[in-house]
C-alpha positions as CSV (number, residue, x, y, z in Angstrom):
1,M,-0.2,0.2,-0.1
2,S,1.2,3.4,-0.8
3,D,2.6,5.2,2.3
4,T,0.9,8.7,1.7
5,A,-2.0,7.9,4.4
6,A,-1.3,9.0,7.8
7,P,-0.9,6.3,10.5
8,G,-3.9,6.5,12.1
9,S,-5.6,6.6,9.5
10,E,-4.6,3.0,8.1
11,A,-7.5,0.9,9.0
12,T,-9.6,3.6,7.6
13,A,-8.0,3.7,4.5
14,S,-8.0,0.1,3.7
15,A,-11.8,0.1,4.9
16,Q,-12.3,2.3,2.1
17,G,-10.2,0.9,-0.7
18,A,-11.7,-2.5,0.1
19,A,-15.2,-1.1,-0.2
20,A,-14.4,0.3,-3.6
21,G,-12.4,-2.9,-4.4
22,T,-9.2,-0.8,-4.3
23,D,-6.4,-1.0,-2.0
24,F,-6.1,2.4,-2.0
25,T,-8.0,5.5,-1.6
26,H,-8.7,8.2,-3.4
27,K,-6.3,10.8,-2.0
28,Q,-3.9,8.0,-2.5
29,I,-4.5,7.5,-6.4
30,L,-4.6,11.2,-6.9
31,T,-1.5,11.3,-5.5
32,I,0.1,8.4,-7.6
33,I,-1.7,10.0,-10.4
34,S,0.5,13.0,-10.0
35,G,3.3,11.3,-10.7
36,L,2.0,8.7,-13.3
37,M,0.7,12.1,-15.2
38,L,3.8,14.1,-15.2
39,G,5.8,10.6,-17.1
40,M,2.6,11.1,-19.5
41,F,3.2,14.2,-19.9
42,L,6.8,14.1,-21.0
43,A,6.0,12.4,-24.1
44,A,2.8,13.8,-24.9
45,L,4.6,17.3,-24.9
46,D,7.7,16.1,-27.3
47,Q,5.5,14.5,-29.5
48,T,4.2,18.2,-30.3
49,I,7.4,20.4,-29.0
50,V,9.5,18.9,-31.9
51,S,7.6,19.9,-34.5
52,T,7.1,23.1,-34.0
53,S,10.8,24.0,-33.8
54,I,12.5,20.6,-36.2
55,R,12.9,23.1,-39.0
56,T,14.9,25.9,-36.9
57,I,16.8,23.3,-35.4
58,A,17.4,21.7,-38.9
59,D,19.1,24.9,-40.1
60,D,21.3,25.1,-37.1
61,L,22.4,22.2,-37.4
62,Q,22.9,22.0,-41.4
63,G,20.7,19.1,-41.8
64,F,17.2,19.9,-43.2
65,S,17.3,17.8,-46.0
66,I,17.6,14.5,-43.5
67,Q,15.3,16.1,-40.5
68,A,12.3,13.7,-41.3
69,W,14.9,10.8,-39.6
70,V,14.9,12.6,-36.6
71,T,11.4,11.9,-35.8
72,T,11.1,8.5,-38.0
73,A,14.1,7.1,-35.3
74,Y,11.9,8.4,-32.3
75,L,9.0,6.6,-33.8
76,I,10.6,3.3,-34.8
77,T,12.3,3.2,-31.2
78,A,8.9,4.3,-29.5
79,T,6.4,1.8,-31.1
80,I,8.4,-1.2,-30.8
81,S,9.2,-1.0,-27.3
82,T,5.3,-0.1,-25.9
83,P,4.6,-4.0,-26.1
84,L,7.8,-5.1,-24.7
85,Y,7.2,-3.1,-21.9
86,G,3.6,-4.2,-21.3
87,K,4.7,-7.6,-21.6
88,L,8.0,-7.4,-18.9
89,S,6.1,-4.9,-16.3
90,D,3.1,-8.1,-16.3
91,L,6.1,-10.4,-15.1
92,Y,8.4,-8.4,-12.9
93,G,6.6,-5.5,-11.9
94,R,5.3,-1.5,-12.9
95,K,7.1,0.7,-11.0
96,Q,11.2,-0.4,-12.0
97,F,10.0,-0.3,-15.6
98,F,8.3,3.0,-15.3
99,L,11.0,4.6,-13.8
100,A,13.5,3.1,-15.9
101,A,11.2,4.5,-18.9
102,I,11.3,8.0,-17.2
103,T,15.4,8.0,-16.4
104,I,16.2,6.7,-20.1
105,F,13.5,9.6,-21.7
106,V,15.5,12.2,-19.3
107,I,18.8,10.9,-20.8
108,G,17.9,10.8,-24.5
109,S,16.6,14.4,-23.8
110,A,19.9,15.9,-22.3
111,L,21.5,14.2,-24.9
112,C,19.7,15.7,-27.9
113,G,19.9,19.2,-26.3
114,F,24.0,18.3,-26.6
115,A,23.4,17.4,-30.4
116,T,25.7,19.2,-33.1
117,S,24.7,17.1,-35.9
118,M,20.9,15.8,-37.0
119,Y,22.7,12.4,-37.7
120,Q,23.5,12.9,-33.5
121,L,20.1,14.3,-32.9
122,A,18.4,11.2,-34.6
123,A,20.4,8.8,-32.8
124,F,19.7,10.5,-29.4
125,R,16.4,10.7,-30.5
126,A,16.1,7.4,-31.0
127,V,17.2,6.9,-26.7
128,Q,14.3,9.6,-26.0
129,G,12.0,6.7,-27.8
130,L,12.9,3.8,-26.2
131,G,11.7,5.7,-22.9
132,A,8.7,7.2,-24.4
133,G,7.7,3.6,-25.2
134,G,6.7,3.4,-21.6
135,L,5.7,6.7,-20.8
136,F,2.1,6.5,-22.2
137,S,1.2,3.0,-21.8
138,L,2.6,2.2,-18.5
139,A,0.7,4.7,-16.7
140,L,-2.3,3.8,-18.1
141,T,-1.5,0.3,-17.1
142,I,-0.9,1.4,-13.6
143,V,-4.3,3.2,-13.0
144,G,-5.6,-0.3,-14.3
145,D,-3.7,-1.9,-11.6
146,I,-5.3,0.1,-8.5
147,V,-8.4,1.4,-9.5
148,P,-11.6,-0.6,-10.5
149,P,-13.1,-0.4,-14.1
150,R,-15.9,1.1,-13.0
151,E,-13.8,3.8,-11.2
152,R,-11.1,3.7,-13.6
153,A,-12.9,6.2,-16.6
154,K,-12.9,9.6,-14.0
155,Y,-9.1,9.0,-13.5
156,Q,-8.3,8.5,-17.2
157,G,-9.8,11.4,-18.0
158,Y,-6.9,13.2,-15.9
159,F,-4.8,11.4,-18.2
160,L,-6.5,12.5,-21.4
161,A,-6.7,16.1,-20.0
162,V,-2.9,16.0,-19.8
163,F,-2.8,14.8,-23.3
164,G,-4.4,17.7,-24.8
165,T,-3.3,20.4,-22.7
166,S,0.2,19.2,-23.8
167,S,-1.2,19.3,-27.4
168,V,-1.6,23.4,-27.1
169,L,1.4,23.8,-24.9
170,G,4.0,21.9,-27.2
171,P,3.4,24.5,-30.5
172,V,3.6,27.1,-28.2
173,I,6.4,26.7,-26.5
174,G,8.5,25.1,-28.5
175,G,7.9,28.1,-31.0
176,V,9.0,30.3,-28.1
177,L,11.7,28.1,-27.3
178,S,13.1,27.6,-30.9
179,G,12.7,31.3,-31.6
180,A,14.8,32.7,-29.4
181,D,18.5,32.9,-30.2
182,E,19.9,31.9,-26.5
183,I,18.6,31.3,-23.0
184,L,20.8,31.2,-20.3
185,S,23.6,31.5,-23.1
186,V,22.5,28.3,-24.4
187,T,21.0,28.2,-28.1
188,G,17.1,28.5,-27.8
189,W,16.0,25.5,-29.6
190,R,18.3,23.2,-27.1
191,W,16.2,23.8,-24.6
192,V,13.2,22.4,-26.4
193,F,15.1,19.0,-25.0
194,F,16.6,20.6,-21.7
195,V,13.2,21.6,-20.3
196,N,12.0,17.9,-20.0
197,V,15.2,17.1,-18.0
198,P,13.4,19.2,-14.4
199,I,9.9,17.8,-15.6
200,G,11.8,14.0,-15.8
201,V,13.6,14.7,-12.2
202,V,10.8,15.3,-10.4
203,A,8.8,12.7,-11.9
204,L,11.2,10.3,-11.2
205,F,11.6,11.7,-7.3
206,V,7.6,11.4,-7.2
207,V,7.0,8.4,-9.0
208,A,9.7,6.7,-6.5
209,K,7.8,8.3,-3.3
210,V,4.0,7.3,-3.9
211,L,4.1,4.2,-6.1
212,N,4.4,1.3,-3.8
213,L,2.8,-1.8,-5.6
214,P,3.5,-5.7,-4.6
215,P,6.6,-7.1,-6.5
216,R,6.0,-9.8,-9.0
217,R,8.2,-12.7,-10.1
218,G,8.0,-13.5,-13.6
219,N,8.2,-17.1,-13.9
220,A,7.6,-17.0,-17.7
221,V,10.2,-17.0,-20.3
222,V,10.6,-13.4,-21.7
223,D,9.6,-12.9,-25.5
224,W,12.6,-12.0,-27.3
225,G,12.4,-13.7,-30.2
226,G,9.1,-12.4,-30.7
227,A,10.6,-8.7,-29.7
228,A,13.1,-9.2,-32.7
229,A,10.6,-10.2,-35.0
230,L,8.2,-7.5,-34.4
231,A,11.3,-5.0,-35.2
232,V,12.2,-6.8,-38.4
233,G,8.8,-5.8,-39.5
234,L,8.2,-2.5,-37.9
235,V,11.4,-0.9,-39.0
236,P,11.0,-1.1,-42.6
237,L,7.2,-0.3,-42.6
238,L,7.7,2.9,-40.1
239,I,10.7,4.1,-42.2
240,I,8.5,3.5,-45.6
241,A,6.0,5.4,-44.0
242,E,7.7,8.2,-43.2
243,Q,10.1,8.1,-46.3
244,G,7.3,6.9,-48.8
245,R,6.7,10.7,-50.1
246,V,10.5,11.2,-51.2
247,W,11.3,7.9,-52.4
248,G,8.0,7.2,-54.2
249,W,5.5,4.3,-53.2
250,G,6.6,2.3,-55.8
251,S,10.6,2.6,-55.8
252,G,12.9,-0.1,-55.7
253,R,13.9,1.1,-51.7
254,A,10.0,0.9,-51.1
255,V,9.5,-2.7,-52.7
256,I,12.3,-3.8,-50.2
257,C,11.0,-2.4,-47.0
258,Y,7.7,-4.1,-47.8
259,V,9.1,-7.0,-48.3
260,I,11.3,-7.2,-45.3
261,G,8.2,-5.9,-43.2
262,A,5.9,-8.4,-44.7
263,L,8.6,-11.0,-43.8
264,G,8.7,-10.0,-40.5
265,I,5.6,-9.7,-39.4
266,A,4.9,-13.3,-40.6
267,A,8.2,-14.3,-38.2
268,F,6.4,-12.7,-35.4
269,V,3.3,-14.2,-35.8
270,A,5.2,-17.2,-35.9
271,V,6.7,-16.7,-32.8
272,E,4.0,-15.5,-31.1
273,I,2.0,-19.0,-32.2
274,R,4.8,-20.8,-30.7
275,M,5.2,-19.1,-27.6
276,K,1.7,-19.3,-26.4
277,S,1.2,-17.5,-23.0
278,N,4.7,-16.8,-23.3
279,A,4.5,-14.4,-26.3
280,L,4.5,-10.5,-26.5
281,I,1.1,-10.6,-27.5
282,P,-0.5,-14.0,-27.6
283,M,-2.2,-15.2,-30.2
284,R,-5.4,-16.4,-28.0
285,F,-6.1,-12.7,-27.1
286,F,-7.1,-12.5,-30.5
287,R,-10.1,-15.0,-30.0
288,N,-11.3,-12.4,-27.7
289,S,-14.2,-10.4,-29.8
290,T,-13.8,-7.4,-27.7
291,F,-10.0,-7.1,-27.6
292,S,-9.6,-8.2,-31.5
293,I,-12.4,-5.3,-32.4
294,G,-11.0,-2.8,-29.8
295,L,-7.4,-3.3,-31.6
296,L,-8.9,-2.5,-34.9
297,L,-11.2,0.2,-33.8
298,S,-7.5,2.1,-32.8
299,V,-5.6,1.3,-35.4
300,V,-8.6,2.2,-37.9
301,T,-9.8,5.7,-35.4
302,G,-6.0,6.5,-34.5
303,A,-4.9,6.4,-38.4
304,A,-8.2,9.2,-38.9
305,M,-7.4,10.9,-35.8
306,F,-3.8,11.8,-36.4
307,G,-4.2,12.2,-39.8
308,G,-7.1,14.7,-39.8
309,I,-5.8,16.7,-36.6
310,T,-2.2,16.7,-38.3
311,L,-3.9,18.6,-41.1
312,L,-5.8,21.9,-38.9
313,P,-2.3,23.4,-37.7
314,Q,-1.1,23.2,-41.4
315,Y,-4.8,24.8,-42.3
316,L,-4.1,27.5,-39.6
317,Q,-0.7,28.3,-40.8
318,V,-0.5,28.2,-44.2
319,V,-4.1,29.3,-45.3
320,K,-4.8,31.6,-42.3
321,G,-1.5,32.6,-42.3
322,S,-1.2,31.9,-38.2
323,S,2.4,31.5,-36.5
324,P,3.0,27.9,-34.9
325,T,2.5,29.8,-31.4
326,L,-1.1,30.8,-32.6
327,A,-2.0,27.4,-34.2
328,G,-1.9,26.2,-31.1
329,F,-3.5,28.4,-29.0
330,Q,-6.3,28.6,-31.7
331,M,-6.6,24.5,-31.1
332,L,-7.6,24.9,-27.9
333,P,-11.4,24.3,-28.8
334,L,-10.2,20.6,-29.9
335,V,-8.7,20.7,-26.6
336,L,-11.6,21.4,-24.7
337,G,-13.8,19.0,-26.5
338,I,-11.2,16.6,-25.6
339,M,-11.3,17.4,-22.0
340,I,-15.0,18.0,-21.4
341,A,-16.1,15.1,-22.8
342,S,-13.2,12.6,-20.9
343,V,-14.2,14.0,-17.6
344,F,-18.4,13.8,-19.0
345,S,-17.9,9.9,-19.9
346,G,-15.2,9.6,-17.2
347,Q,-18.7,10.2,-14.7
348,M,-21.4,9.0,-16.7
349,I,-19.4,5.3,-16.9
350,S,-19.0,5.5,-13.0
351,R,-22.3,6.2,-12.4
352,T,-23.9,3.6,-14.6
353,G,-21.2,1.3,-15.2
354,H,-21.8,0.6,-19.1
355,Y,-19.3,2.3,-21.5
356,R,-20.9,1.0,-24.8
357,P,-23.1,3.8,-26.1
358,Y,-19.8,6.4,-25.8
359,P,-17.6,4.9,-28.7
360,I,-20.4,5.3,-30.5
361,I,-21.2,8.8,-29.8
362,G,-17.3,9.6,-30.7
363,T,-17.2,8.1,-33.6
364,T,-20.5,9.0,-34.8
365,L,-19.1,13.0,-33.9
366,M,-16.0,12.5,-35.3
367,T,-17.4,11.3,-38.7
368,V,-19.8,14.3,-38.7
369,C,-16.9,16.8,-38.1
370,M,-14.1,15.4,-40.6
371,F,-16.8,16.2,-43.0
372,A,-18.0,19.4,-42.0
373,F,-14.1,20.2,-42.3
374,S,-14.1,19.2,-46.1
375,F,-16.4,22.1,-46.4
376,I,-14.2,24.6,-44.8
377,R,-12.5,27.1,-47.3
378,Y,-9.8,29.4,-47.5
379,D,-12.1,32.3,-46.3
380,T,-14.2,30.3,-43.5
381,P,-14.8,32.4,-40.6
382,L,-12.0,31.2,-37.6
383,W,-15.1,30.7,-35.4
384,A,-17.0,28.2,-37.5
385,I,-13.6,25.9,-37.7
386,M,-13.3,25.9,-33.9
387,L,-17.0,24.7,-33.4
388,A,-16.3,22.0,-35.5
389,M,-13.0,21.8,-33.7
390,F,-14.9,21.7,-30.5
391,G,-17.5,19.2,-32.1
392,F,-14.6,16.8,-32.9
393,G,-12.5,16.9,-29.5
394,F,-15.9,16.2,-28.0
395,G,-16.1,12.7,-30.0
396,L,-12.8,12.0,-29.6
397,G,-13.0,12.4,-25.6
398,N,-16.1,9.8,-25.9
399,L,-14.1,7.4,-27.9
400,M,-10.6,7.1,-26.6
401,Q,-10.9,6.3,-22.7
402,P,-14.0,4.0,-23.0
403,L,-12.1,2.3,-25.7
404,T,-8.8,1.7,-23.6
405,L,-10.9,1.1,-20.8
406,A,-13.1,-1.8,-22.6
407,I,-9.7,-3.4,-23.9
408,Q,-8.4,-3.6,-20.3
409,N,-11.3,-4.8,-19.0
410,S,-11.6,-7.6,-21.5
411,L,-8.7,-9.5,-20.7
412,P,-7.9,-11.2,-17.2
413,P,-6.3,-8.8,-14.5
414,Q,-3.0,-10.5,-14.9
415,D,-2.5,-9.2,-18.4
416,M,-3.1,-5.7,-17.6
417,G,0.0,-4.2,-19.1
418,V,-0.1,-6.5,-22.7
419,S,-3.7,-5.3,-23.0
420,T,-3.3,-1.4,-22.5
421,S,-0.1,-1.8,-24.2
422,S,-1.4,-3.1,-27.4
423,A,-4.5,-0.6,-27.7
424,T,-1.4,2.3,-27.6
425,F,1.1,0.1,-29.7
426,F,-2.1,-0.6,-32.7
427,R,-3.0,3.1,-31.9
428,Q,0.4,4.4,-32.5
429,I,0.6,2.1,-35.7
430,G,-2.7,3.8,-37.4
431,G,-1.9,6.8,-36.5
432,T,1.8,6.6,-38.8
433,I,-0.1,4.7,-41.5
434,G,-2.8,7.7,-41.3
435,V,-0.2,10.6,-40.8
436,A,1.9,9.1,-44.0
437,A,-1.6,8.0,-46.2
438,F,-3.3,11.7,-45.6
439,L,0.1,13.7,-46.3
440,S,0.9,11.8,-49.5
441,L,-2.8,12.4,-50.5
442,L,-2.2,16.3,-49.8
443,F,0.8,16.9,-51.5
444,S,0.2,14.8,-54.4
445,R,-3.1,17.1,-55.1
446,V,-1.9,20.5,-53.9
447,T,0.4,21.4,-57.3
448,D,-2.8,20.6,-59.5
449,T,-5.1,22.4,-57.3
450,I,-2.9,25.7,-56.5
451,R,-2.3,25.6,-60.6
452,D,-5.9,25.6,-61.3
453,A,-6.9,28.1,-58.9
454,L,-3.8,30.3,-60.6
455,I,-5.5,29.7,-63.7
456,S,-8.6,30.7,-62.3
457,A,-7.2,33.9,-60.5
458,A,-5.4,34.8,-63.6
459,A,-8.7,35.9,-65.9
460,T,-9.1,38.3,-63.3
461,P,-7.5,42.3,-63.8
462,E,-7.2,42.2,-59.6
463,F,-4.6,38.9,-60.3
464,R,-2.7,40.7,-63.0
465,T,-2.2,44.5,-61.5
466,A,-0.7,42.2,-58.4
467,V,1.5,40.2,-60.0
468,G,3.0,43.6,-62.1
469,E,3.5,45.0,-59.0
470,A,4.7,42.4,-57.0
471,A,7.4,41.4,-59.7
472,Q,8.9,44.7,-58.9
473,S,9.3,43.9,-54.9
474,S,12.0,44.3,-53.4
475,D,11.7,40.7,-51.6
476,P,13.7,38.3,-54.4
477,T,11.5,35.7,-53.7
478,V,8.1,37.3,-54.4
479,A,9.9,38.8,-56.9
480,G,11.0,35.7,-58.4
481,L,7.7,34.2,-58.2
482,A,5.6,36.9,-60.1
483,Q,8.1,37.2,-62.8
484,G,7.3,33.4,-63.3
485,L,3.9,33.7,-63.2
486,A,4.3,36.7,-65.5
487,S,6.1,34.5,-68.0
488,G,3.8,31.3,-68.1
489,D,6.2,29.2,-65.7
490,G,3.8,26.5,-64.5
491,S,6.3,26.0,-61.3
492,A,5.4,28.2,-59.3
493,A,2.5,26.2,-57.8
494,G,5.2,23.3,-57.0
495,G,7.1,25.7,-54.8
496,V,4.7,25.2,-51.8
497,L,5.7,21.8,-50.9
498,E,9.0,22.9,-50.3
499,D,8.2,26.2,-48.4
500,T,5.0,27.8,-47.6
501,S,6.0,30.9,-45.6
502,F,6.0,33.1,-48.9
503,I,2.6,32.8,-48.9
504,Q,2.5,35.0,-46.4
505,K,4.8,37.7,-47.8
506,L,2.5,38.1,-51.1
507,P,-0.3,40.5,-51.9
508,T,-3.7,39.3,-51.3
509,A,-4.6,38.9,-55.0
510,L,-1.4,37.1,-55.5
511,G,-1.4,34.6,-52.4
512,D,-5.7,34.1,-52.5
513,P,-4.8,31.3,-55.0
514,F,-2.3,29.6,-53.3
515,R,-4.5,29.6,-50.2
516,I,-7.6,28.4,-52.2
517,G,-5.2,25.4,-53.8
518,F,-4.0,24.4,-50.5
519,S,-7.7,24.3,-48.9
520,D,-9.3,22.6,-52.2
521,A,-6.5,20.1,-51.6
522,M,-7.4,19.6,-47.9
523,D,-11.4,19.1,-48.3
524,Q,-10.3,16.1,-50.3
525,V,-8.2,14.8,-47.4
526,F,-10.7,15.5,-44.8
527,V,-13.2,13.2,-47.3
528,A,-10.7,9.8,-47.2
529,A,-10.8,10.7,-43.2
530,G,-14.5,10.9,-43.2
531,V,-14.9,7.5,-45.0
532,L,-12.1,5.8,-42.2
533,L,-14.2,7.1,-39.1
534,A,-17.4,5.8,-40.8
535,V,-15.9,2.7,-40.8
536,G,-14.8,3.2,-37.6
537,F,-18.5,3.5,-36.6
538,V,-19.6,0.4,-38.5
539,I,-16.8,-1.7,-36.7
540,N,-18.4,-0.1,-33.4
541,L,-21.7,-1.5,-33.8
542,F,-20.4,-5.1,-33.5
543,H,-18.0,-4.0,-29.9
544,K,-19.9,-6.2,-27.3
545,E,-19.8,-4.5,-24.1
546,I,-18.8,-7.0,-21.1
547,P,-19.7,-6.3,-17.4
548,L,-17.0,-3.8,-15.8
549,R,-14.9,-5.2,-12.8
550,T,-15.4,-3.8,-9.7
551,Q,-12.1,-4.4,-8.5
552,G,-8.7,-3.3,-9.6
553,G,-6.2,-5.2,-11.2
554,L,-4.1,-6.2,-8.3
555,A,-7.3,-6.8,-5.9
556,A,-8.9,-9.0,-8.6
557,Q,-5.7,-10.9,-8.8
558,R,-5.4,-11.7,-5.4
559,S,-9.3,-12.8,-5.6
560,E,-8.4,-15.4,-8.2
561,L,-5.6,-16.8,-6.5
562,A,-7.6,-17.2,-3.3
563,E,-10.4,-18.8,-5.1
564,P,-10.2,-22.5,-4.7
């Protein structure tokens, strides 16, 4: 039991915990969760803070052309290590692996801050990813250990609040830090990574002090063969997901990645079948329809969610002209929707014991709002966009935590780590596929839509006047673009794929065709994401509800052992 209760209240605390199906009081649970949320905050913040500052970092380290590998390296190690953390924590206990994840992440962050080249930064980001793989999944797993499923939704709402808050703070903090030349005599962008160190140290001390769980003695064989096969299967697939737009989806390197990835996944399935219960992700779990449908939903909604959400900041920055910092604030309605829905669904699940209606509500709202995004134009009022954002976030808040809860509740308590890490793992895979697919669709269309918009605008006298004036501009980028348009050079539309910042420098009449073209290309991506979410809605209808257990994972395991 945690040592946060006063000595004279141990009996009362135990009685309260037993009545609620847990060994912990509400106060003790909140104390533990405070440490877990710090760890999760690290991982969630890092996903957005780096994306805002990566261009500044790449320019300073003279590695703009290889900046994608910084993201890819982190993504590979974080994704592959997630199921391994889950399995090892089931065998040997959560606390030491959660502390190890924080430690590795902090060390990786510090190394990233000292990087002197993009290759070094990519390697150190891989170290960061090894820690990040355990932060999110183990935090939710530990909550599953100490809180009964019926009460769990209330507490998981706090984590979604942290996730949403970091989504807003990340771009803001990243923009401020990377925009500063120096902070305390250190280059500004390096603080993007150094800021994780004090937060991580505090998280280490808090978790080490308040998280006291019973020790586990694993008597099973660790599935290292499955982990190796999974790495062989996923690494090339994650690489092509990130690099496919550059290499070409049908290029020789892409085909090699497909073949190696397919062979690796086939080998992983074969190893998992042979390892049976000792497998990293035992194949018997997939005979559980709630578990298998839940994972399929995680992939589908993860792809649509991350793929769709990735486009919104781009719309705000490219079409509306917002800075990365301002775009982060403008995403606040989406975050508020997530937080409000998380609290709402968590409270209702705790009161009624039923969770099935909320994923259906969630996928319905997300589908409707994603299609609504497809009607956004370059001149759509910001309030209308924010209203759709709020609806999408409200749907997301009704989907994420009930889905994780259903997956956790579908398997025996002793497999809590595997069930939770599997949900996180498949959501990450779906998100990676979604971002790669939707960005590829966007970039494959945007040149044509901008060219069409330029052709339409060329017939207006306002556009021709703007081209003539811009050709005399003192800004070489603006003058060069205008001169190219005046001479009939059709390559102007392709420049948006390399650098969109020039759009904001153009006169309104000249910049509008670029904004219109970019917005029109995004419409088609939002439609594709909406169709995918509609598929998720249909899948959700087959998701059966299993009565929620009335005990936390640890208490349930003890009860099972006590049964004759």
